[in-house]
N, C-alpha and C positions, 0 to 999 in steps of 0.2 A: 543454827534458826535458820528459817527461812521464812517470808512473807511478811505481809504486815502486820499490825494487832485486832481488824476489824474480828469481833465475834464471826466464828463460823458459820456458815448459810447454811441451807438443808444439803444440801448438795456437794458441802464440804465434809457433809461425815454420811458419805455412800462409803466405802468399803473395795478394794480391787475386784474383791468376789463377787462384790453386787453389780461393777459395770461390765462384770463379764455374764451375768445370765444371760443363759439364753446363746452365746457364741461356746461354735466346736472351733477350735484351735488346733485340731487333728491332724499330721502331716505337717506342722508347722515348725521351722525350727526358731530359736531366739536365741541372743546373745544378751544378756543381761550384765553387765561389769559391778564389779560389787555386790553381786546375788546373794548372798547367803549372808547381810547386815542389815539390821534396819526398814526401811523403806523398798532397798535393793531386794531382801528376805522376801518379803511379803507381794512385794513384784514376781519371784520366782515360781512363789508357792499356788498364786493365783492363776498363774500361765500355765500351770504344769498343771493343776487340776483341769482345767479347762483344755488340758487335749493337747498341748505343747511339749515339744522339745526342747528343756533349756540350756545351754550351756554357760557358765559363769565363768567368768575369767574372774583370778582371784591375785591378788597379792597377798594371803596368808591362805596358798592351797590346802595345809591341814587341815587348819580352821574351817576354810569351807567345807572342805571333806567331811568333818565329824559333825558340822551342822547338818546337814542336807545326807546326810551317811541314809537314813530309812525312805528320803522322797524321792520316788521315783519318776522315771524321766528328767534326769538333771545327769551333765556331765562340769566334773569341776575342773580346769583347768589353771596352769601357773601365768599369771603377767605381772608387772612392773608397770605400769601406766607414765611412770616419771624414766625411762627407759626404753629410749625406741627400739637400741637392739632387742630387747623382752617382747614388746610388740609385735616387734615383726615378726619373731622366731612363735608365738600365739599364732598370729594371723597364717603362717605358712601351716600350720599345725593343721587351721580347722578349714582353710582351702583346703586341705589332701583329704582330710574326713567327709566336707562335703560340699554339695553341687552348690547346694542355696544357701540364702537366708534371709527369711522373711521379718525377723523385727529385732534391732539394734535399737537396743536402751544403754546409755550414753549416764549408767545413774555413778558409778563409785565415785568420791569425792573428798576433800579433805577443805578446813575450813581455819581459819584465824589462827594458822601455826606459828609456832618463832622460826623468825626467818631462817631456810632452807635453801641450800644450793643444787641440784641435781644434774646428772650431765654436763652440759660443755657453760657449767653457770647457770643456766636459768631457775628461774624463780621458780617453788614447789609448786604453787599454787598451781598460778600458770599453766605450770607446763602436766602437773597430772589431771585438772580436771577440763583443761581445753585441748592441747596439745599432745597428747596420750592419745586422747579420744577421736581427735583432727585425722590423727594420724592413722588410726585402727580401722575408723568407717574409711578412708583412701584406701588401706589395703586388702580390707572386706570387701573393697567392691566389686569383684568381680562377681560373688556367691549373692549381694545385694541386689546384682540388675536382673541374675537370673531366676530372681524371684517374681512371677507376674503383679504382686503388687508389695513390695519390700516399704518398708516406714522405720524410721531411724527417730529414734527420740531424745534428744538433748536434756538432762532435766540440772536445771538454771533455779533460780529462787525467784523471789519477790522484787522487782527491780524497783528504784529511786529514781527521778529523775538524773543525779548527778552523779550516777555512774557515768565512768565515759575507760577507753582504754588510754594508758600512757604511751604514745604512741612514741617518745621521744624515750622512754625508757622502761620498756614491757617487763621490764625483768629487775626493777627495783632498786637498779644499783647506783644510785643514788639516794639515799633513804629510806627504808620500809617500815613501811606498816600494815600490818596482819589484815586490816579489814578493808583497805583502799586493795589490797592485792587480793584479798576473796572477792570482795564487788566486781571487781576485775577478770575476772575469770571465769566467773558468773553472768555477766556480761557477752562474754564472749562466748557463752552456753550458748546466747541469743542469735549474738550474730551468726554465730555459725550453722546455726539450723536455718536459719534464712535463707542465707548464699548454699546453703546444698541442698535446698528445693529447691533453687532457682537451674541449678548446674543434672538433678535429677530428673524431675517430672518427665523429662522425656526418654529416661528410661524408665518410667512408672516406679521408680523410688522417691518419697515423700520423706518431709524432715517437718518434727515441730521443736519445737521450746517449749517447759514444763516450768511449773513454779509449785512445788509439792507443797505449799503451807509451810506452819510451823509443827515442825515434828521433836520431840527426844530423841535423839538417838547416838552410837555412837560418833557423829559425825560435829558433836559438841565435846570431843576430846582434850581438844584445849584449851577448855575455857574452866578457870576455876569457880564455884562456890560465888567468892564476892563479885565478880565480874557480873555472874549469871543477875543476883541479886540489885545492883546497882544499875542494870539493865530494864529491871522490872518482873522480867521473866516467874523465877522462883522469889520464894520467903528463902530468909533463915536457913529454915531448918529442911530447905527442898522444894518443896511442895510448889508443884507449877501453878502462875496465875489460871484460875480459872475459864473455863472457856478463850483458853489462847491456844492450848496445841490440839493435833489432831493427833489419831493413835497411828502406830505406823500402816494399818491398813487402810486409812482412811487419807492418809500422804500418800500412797501408791496409787491410791487411786486417779487420776486423773495423765499419771503419764503410763497406765493398761487403756484406758482410755483414747488416750494419745495415739497409741501403737496399735488401739485395735478396731475402733467403733465405726460403724458403717457411717456415723453421721460425718464424717472427715474425708469419704472419696470425691475423689475432687478438686480435694483442696492439700494445703501445703504453706510452710513457711510460717505458720502462725505459732503468738504466744498464746498459752494456755495456761489457763488456772480454774479449776473445780469444773472440772467437765467443762469448757466451754472458753471458744476462741477470745483473746482477748481484744475489743474493739478498739480502732485504733491502732495501727503496729507498731510497737516498740523498737522493732526493729531496721536500723536505718540503712538501707540496700549498698549505697555508697560505702559503708563504712563497715558493713559485711561482705564485701569485695574486697575490701584492702586489708581486713582481717583474714582475707582466707590467701592472700597472698602474702602477706608476713608470715602465715603458718606456712603456706608452700616453702618459701625461703627458708625456712628455721629444722623443717622434719626433714627435708628432698623429696616430699611426696606429694604427688596433684593430680587429681582423676582430669584435671580440666587441660592438663598438657596432651 
Protein backbone atom coordinates (compact mmCIF):
# COMPACT_ATOMS: atom_id res chain seq x y z
CA UNK A 1 0.00 0.00 0.00
CA UNK A 2 1.22 3.48 -0.77
CA UNK A 3 0.11 6.97 0.20
CA UNK A 4 -2.19 8.55 2.78
CA UNK A 5 -5.95 8.22 3.31
CA UNK A 6 -6.93 11.41 1.47
CA UNK A 7 -9.64 10.70 -1.14
CA UNK A 8 -8.24 10.86 -4.67
CA UNK A 9 -8.38 14.25 -6.38
CA UNK A 10 -9.29 14.74 -10.03
CA UNK A 11 -5.56 14.72 -10.85
CA UNK A 12 -5.20 11.42 -9.05
CA UNK A 13 -7.78 9.88 -11.39
CA UNK A 14 -5.75 10.54 -14.54
CA UNK A 15 -4.13 7.47 -16.06
CA UNK A 16 -0.66 6.95 -17.48
CA UNK A 17 -2.15 7.07 -20.97
CA UNK A 18 -3.89 10.36 -20.16
CA UNK A 19 -0.58 11.84 -19.04
CA UNK A 20 1.12 10.82 -22.28
CA UNK A 21 -1.60 12.18 -24.54
CA UNK A 22 0.12 14.08 -27.35
CA UNK A 23 3.63 13.01 -26.33
CA UNK A 24 5.71 11.15 -28.93
CA UNK A 25 8.39 8.91 -27.45
CA UNK A 26 9.46 7.43 -30.77
CA UNK A 27 13.17 6.64 -30.83
CA UNK A 28 13.49 6.75 -27.04
CA UNK A 29 14.58 3.83 -24.88
CA UNK A 30 13.22 3.16 -21.41
CA UNK A 31 14.04 0.67 -18.67
CA UNK A 32 11.17 -0.15 -16.28
CA UNK A 33 12.15 -2.52 -13.49
CA UNK A 34 9.30 -4.86 -12.65
CA UNK A 35 7.50 -3.57 -15.72
CA UNK A 36 5.38 -6.70 -16.14
CA UNK A 37 3.13 -6.49 -13.08
CA UNK A 38 0.96 -3.94 -11.30
CA UNK A 39 1.77 -0.29 -11.92
CA UNK A 40 4.99 -1.37 -13.64
CA UNK A 41 2.99 -3.12 -16.35
CA UNK A 42 0.71 -0.11 -16.75
CA UNK A 43 3.81 2.05 -17.11
CA UNK A 44 5.31 -0.23 -19.75
CA UNK A 45 2.10 -0.32 -21.78
CA UNK A 46 1.69 3.46 -21.70
CA UNK A 47 5.29 4.11 -22.76
CA UNK A 48 5.09 1.59 -25.61
CA UNK A 49 1.80 3.12 -26.75
CA UNK A 50 3.59 6.50 -26.95
CA UNK A 51 6.34 4.98 -29.13
CA UNK A 52 9.13 4.12 -26.68
CA UNK A 53 11.16 0.92 -26.73
CA UNK A 54 10.91 -0.55 -23.22
CA UNK A 55 13.37 -2.97 -21.66
CA UNK A 56 11.85 -4.82 -18.71
CA UNK A 57 14.33 -6.28 -16.19
CA UNK A 58 12.47 -9.08 -14.41
CA UNK A 59 13.19 -11.37 -11.49
CA UNK A 60 10.80 -13.86 -13.15
CA UNK A 61 11.66 -13.44 -16.83
CA UNK A 62 9.50 -16.35 -18.00
CA UNK A 63 6.44 -14.81 -16.37
CA UNK A 64 7.34 -11.39 -17.79
CA UNK A 65 7.71 -12.81 -21.31
CA UNK A 66 4.33 -14.46 -21.03
CA UNK A 67 2.64 -11.23 -19.92
CA UNK A 68 4.35 -9.12 -22.60
CA UNK A 69 4.31 -11.68 -25.42
CA UNK A 70 1.82 -9.67 -27.49
CA UNK A 71 3.24 -6.23 -26.65
CA UNK A 72 5.39 -5.04 -29.53
CA UNK A 73 8.21 -2.76 -28.46
CA UNK A 74 9.30 -4.57 -25.30
CA UNK A 75 12.32 -6.67 -24.40
CA UNK A 76 12.54 -8.79 -21.24
CA UNK A 77 15.82 -9.48 -19.47
CA UNK A 78 16.56 -11.40 -16.28
CA UNK A 79 17.69 -9.50 -13.21
CA UNK A 80 17.46 -9.99 -9.46
CA UNK A 81 17.82 -6.59 -7.81
CA UNK A 82 18.86 -8.19 -4.52
CA UNK A 83 21.88 -9.82 -6.22
CA UNK A 84 24.62 -7.42 -7.36
CA UNK A 85 26.13 -10.03 -9.66
CA UNK A 86 22.80 -10.25 -11.48
CA UNK A 87 22.49 -6.44 -11.62
CA UNK A 88 25.99 -6.12 -13.07
CA UNK A 89 25.28 -8.77 -15.69
CA UNK A 90 22.07 -7.08 -16.80
CA UNK A 91 23.71 -3.65 -16.97
CA UNK A 92 26.55 -4.98 -19.11
CA UNK A 93 24.14 -6.69 -21.49
CA UNK A 94 22.17 -3.47 -21.80
CA UNK A 95 25.27 -1.38 -22.49
CA UNK A 96 26.41 -3.87 -25.10
CA UNK A 97 23.07 -3.57 -26.92
CA UNK A 98 22.14 0.10 -26.44
CA UNK A 99 24.06 3.34 -26.87
CA UNK A 100 21.67 5.48 -24.87
CA UNK A 101 19.07 5.21 -22.11
CA UNK A 102 16.51 8.00 -21.99
CA UNK A 103 14.19 6.89 -19.18
CA UNK A 104 14.96 4.70 -16.17
CA UNK A 105 11.96 3.99 -13.95
CA UNK A 106 13.00 2.20 -10.76
CA UNK A 107 9.59 0.66 -10.14
CA UNK A 108 10.18 -2.87 -8.80
CA UNK A 109 9.92 -3.49 -5.09
CA UNK A 110 8.84 -5.67 -2.20
CA UNK A 111 6.81 -4.68 0.85
CA UNK A 112 6.48 -5.86 4.44
CA UNK A 113 8.03 -9.26 3.80
CA UNK A 114 9.14 -11.66 6.54
CA UNK A 115 12.72 -11.12 7.65
CA UNK A 116 14.88 -12.15 4.72
CA UNK A 117 18.62 -11.90 4.21
CA UNK A 118 20.21 -11.57 0.77
CA UNK A 119 23.77 -11.24 -0.53
CA UNK A 120 26.20 -10.51 2.29
CA UNK A 121 23.43 -10.55 4.90
CA UNK A 122 21.57 -7.44 3.72
CA UNK A 123 17.95 -6.87 4.75
CA UNK A 124 15.90 -7.74 1.67
CA UNK A 125 13.71 -4.65 1.41
CA UNK A 126 16.60 -2.21 1.66
CA UNK A 127 18.63 -4.35 -0.72
CA UNK A 128 15.91 -4.78 -3.35
CA UNK A 129 14.09 -1.47 -3.18
CA UNK A 130 17.14 0.75 -2.77
CA UNK A 131 20.57 -0.82 -3.17
CA UNK A 132 19.70 -2.78 -6.29
CA UNK A 133 18.32 0.30 -8.01
CA UNK A 134 21.23 2.41 -6.77
CA UNK A 135 23.70 -0.03 -8.32
CA UNK A 136 21.68 -0.38 -11.52
CA UNK A 137 21.57 3.37 -12.06
CA UNK A 138 25.30 3.74 -11.45
CA UNK A 139 26.10 0.88 -13.82
CA UNK A 140 23.84 2.27 -16.56
CA UNK A 141 25.33 5.75 -16.16
CA UNK A 142 27.26 5.71 -19.48
CA UNK A 143 24.01 5.17 -21.41
CA UNK A 144 22.09 7.74 -19.36
CA UNK A 145 24.69 10.44 -19.94
CA UNK A 146 24.65 9.81 -23.69
CA UNK A 147 20.99 10.80 -23.81
CA UNK A 148 20.50 14.57 -24.19
CA UNK A 149 17.60 14.60 -21.70
CA UNK A 150 17.64 11.48 -19.53
CA UNK A 151 15.40 11.09 -16.51
CA UNK A 152 15.49 8.64 -13.63
CA UNK A 153 12.31 8.07 -11.62
CA UNK A 154 12.54 6.39 -8.22
CA UNK A 155 9.18 4.93 -7.17
CA UNK A 156 8.76 5.53 -3.45
CA UNK A 157 5.57 5.80 -1.39
CA UNK A 158 3.61 8.28 0.69
CA UNK A 159 5.96 9.74 3.25
CA UNK A 160 5.39 10.27 6.98
CA UNK A 161 7.57 12.63 9.07
CA UNK A 162 8.55 9.77 11.38
CA UNK A 163 10.32 7.85 8.62
CA UNK A 164 14.06 7.63 9.13
CA UNK A 165 17.18 5.80 8.04
CA UNK A 166 18.41 3.46 10.75
CA UNK A 167 21.98 4.64 10.29
CA UNK A 168 23.48 2.45 12.99
CA UNK A 169 21.64 -0.68 11.82
CA UNK A 170 20.31 -0.29 8.26
CA UNK A 171 19.99 -4.06 7.83
CA UNK A 172 17.98 -4.57 11.04
CA UNK A 173 20.47 -6.94 12.59
CA UNK A 174 19.19 -5.84 16.01
CA UNK A 175 15.50 -6.62 15.75
CA UNK A 176 13.44 -6.74 12.56
CA UNK A 177 10.23 -4.82 11.96
CA UNK A 178 8.78 -5.36 8.50
CA UNK A 179 7.09 -1.95 8.29
CA UNK A 180 10.07 0.00 9.60
CA UNK A 181 12.24 -1.82 7.08
CA UNK A 182 9.79 -0.99 4.28
CA UNK A 183 9.49 2.70 5.14
CA UNK A 184 13.28 2.98 5.47
CA UNK A 185 13.65 1.58 1.95
CA UNK A 186 11.05 4.00 0.56
CA UNK A 187 12.70 6.97 2.26
CA UNK A 188 15.94 5.76 0.69
CA UNK A 189 14.23 5.95 -2.72
CA UNK A 190 13.40 9.61 -2.08
CA UNK A 191 16.88 10.49 -0.82
CA UNK A 192 18.49 8.61 -3.70
CA UNK A 193 16.64 10.67 -6.31
CA UNK A 194 17.53 13.88 -4.51
CA UNK A 195 21.29 13.24 -4.58
CA UNK A 196 21.31 11.61 -8.01
CA UNK A 197 19.86 14.81 -9.43
CA UNK A 198 22.64 16.83 -7.78
CA UNK A 199 25.23 14.60 -9.43
CA UNK A 200 23.50 14.27 -12.78
CA UNK A 201 22.10 17.68 -13.66
CA UNK A 202 25.32 18.94 -15.26
CA UNK A 203 25.32 15.84 -17.48
CA UNK A 204 21.68 16.26 -18.53
CA UNK A 205 20.35 13.56 -16.19
CA UNK A 206 17.49 14.65 -13.92
CA UNK A 207 15.91 12.53 -11.21
CA UNK A 208 12.60 12.51 -9.34
CA UNK A 209 10.95 10.36 -6.68
CA UNK A 210 7.27 9.49 -6.86
CA UNK A 211 4.41 8.51 -4.57
CA UNK A 212 2.01 6.43 -6.73
CA UNK A 213 -0.79 6.56 -4.13
CA UNK A 214 -2.84 3.64 -2.84
CA UNK A 215 -2.99 0.84 -5.40
CA UNK A 216 -3.88 -2.84 -4.93
CA UNK A 217 -1.22 -4.87 -6.71
CA UNK A 218 0.93 -7.98 -6.09
CA UNK A 219 3.05 -5.71 -3.87
CA UNK A 220 0.70 -6.75 -1.05
CA UNK A 221 1.49 -10.45 -1.46
CA UNK A 222 3.02 -10.68 2.04
CA UNK A 223 -0.04 -9.24 3.82
CA UNK A 224 -2.90 -11.43 5.00
CA UNK A 225 -6.55 -10.41 4.90
CA UNK A 226 -6.82 -9.91 8.67
CA UNK A 227 -3.95 -7.43 8.62
CA UNK A 228 -5.51 -5.39 5.82
CA UNK A 229 -8.93 -5.48 7.50
CA UNK A 230 -7.41 -4.26 10.78
CA UNK A 231 -5.74 -1.40 8.92
CA UNK A 232 -9.08 -0.36 7.45
CA UNK A 233 -8.02 -0.95 3.84
CA UNK A 234 -10.55 -3.68 3.02
CA UNK A 235 -13.64 -5.35 4.47
CA UNK A 236 -13.62 -8.93 5.69
CA UNK A 237 -14.93 -10.07 2.31
CA UNK A 238 -12.00 -8.40 0.56
CA UNK A 239 -13.89 -5.33 -0.67
CA UNK A 240 -11.67 -2.24 -0.78
CA UNK A 241 -12.64 0.84 1.19
CA UNK A 242 -14.54 3.15 -1.19
CA UNK A 243 -12.49 5.98 -2.64
CA UNK A 244 -9.18 4.81 -1.18
CA UNK A 245 -7.51 2.93 -4.02
CA UNK A 246 -6.47 3.99 -7.49
CA UNK A 247 -6.47 1.65 -10.46
CA UNK A 248 -3.06 0.45 -11.66
CA UNK A 249 -3.33 2.81 -14.63
CA UNK A 250 -3.95 5.73 -12.28
CA UNK A 251 -1.15 4.57 -9.98
CA UNK A 252 1.29 4.55 -12.90
CA UNK A 253 0.40 8.07 -14.02
CA UNK A 254 2.70 10.13 -11.80
CA UNK A 255 5.81 8.08 -12.54
CA UNK A 256 5.10 8.35 -16.27
CA UNK A 257 4.52 12.10 -15.84
CA UNK A 258 7.80 12.51 -13.94
CA UNK A 259 9.64 10.60 -16.67
CA UNK A 260 8.23 12.50 -19.65
CA UNK A 261 6.47 15.77 -18.87
CA UNK A 262 7.80 18.96 -20.44
CA UNK A 263 6.51 20.78 -17.34
CA UNK A 264 9.54 19.38 -15.52
CA UNK A 265 12.18 20.54 -18.00
CA UNK A 266 14.88 22.29 -16.00
CA UNK A 267 13.75 20.78 -12.71
CA UNK A 268 14.89 17.77 -10.71
CA UNK A 269 15.33 16.17 -7.33
CA UNK A 270 11.71 16.64 -6.30
CA UNK A 271 9.20 14.31 -4.69
CA UNK A 272 6.06 14.01 -6.82
CA UNK A 273 2.47 12.95 -6.28
CA UNK A 274 -0.67 13.38 -8.39
CA UNK A 275 1.32 14.95 -11.26
CA UNK A 276 2.93 17.69 -9.20
CA UNK A 277 6.08 18.28 -7.21
CA UNK A 278 5.29 18.43 -3.50
CA UNK A 279 6.14 21.85 -2.12
CA UNK A 280 8.52 21.85 0.81
CA UNK A 281 11.07 19.29 -0.37
CA UNK A 282 10.91 16.35 2.08
CA UNK A 283 14.38 15.10 1.15
CA UNK A 284 17.19 16.43 3.32
CA UNK A 285 20.26 17.12 1.20
CA UNK A 286 22.76 16.14 3.88
CA UNK A 287 20.96 12.86 4.56
CA UNK A 288 20.76 12.19 0.82
CA UNK A 289 24.52 12.65 0.47
CA UNK A 290 25.13 10.44 3.51
CA UNK A 291 22.94 7.68 2.06
CA UNK A 292 24.78 7.92 -1.26
CA UNK A 293 28.12 7.41 0.50
CA UNK A 294 26.77 4.43 2.43
CA UNK A 295 25.31 2.89 -0.72
CA UNK A 296 28.59 3.35 -2.57
CA UNK A 297 30.45 1.63 0.26
CA UNK A 298 28.03 -1.32 0.31
CA UNK A 299 27.79 -1.86 -3.44
CA UNK A 300 31.24 -0.79 -4.62
CA UNK A 301 29.89 1.43 -7.42
CA UNK A 302 29.78 5.23 -7.44
CA UNK A 303 29.47 7.63 -10.37
CA UNK A 304 30.67 10.42 -8.08
CA UNK A 305 34.19 8.95 -7.90
